[in-house]
C-alpha angles and dihedrals in degrees: 000000000000118000126236131236115306105235095194091078091065102022115041093194091062100070114171092009129126136189117232126187128197134191130213089265089072114088123223089242093056091049090048090050090050090051091051092049091049093048090053093049097048116116124190 
């Protein structure tokens, strides 16, 4: 999985946030899977 664009570099209020973009070729299931993986890897 490749990460998105780190928003903190341009927007100091968005620490630990990233921008992701998807095309119509990505299925809802694959996006949901990515979300689940990111939730599991999140550390406070």
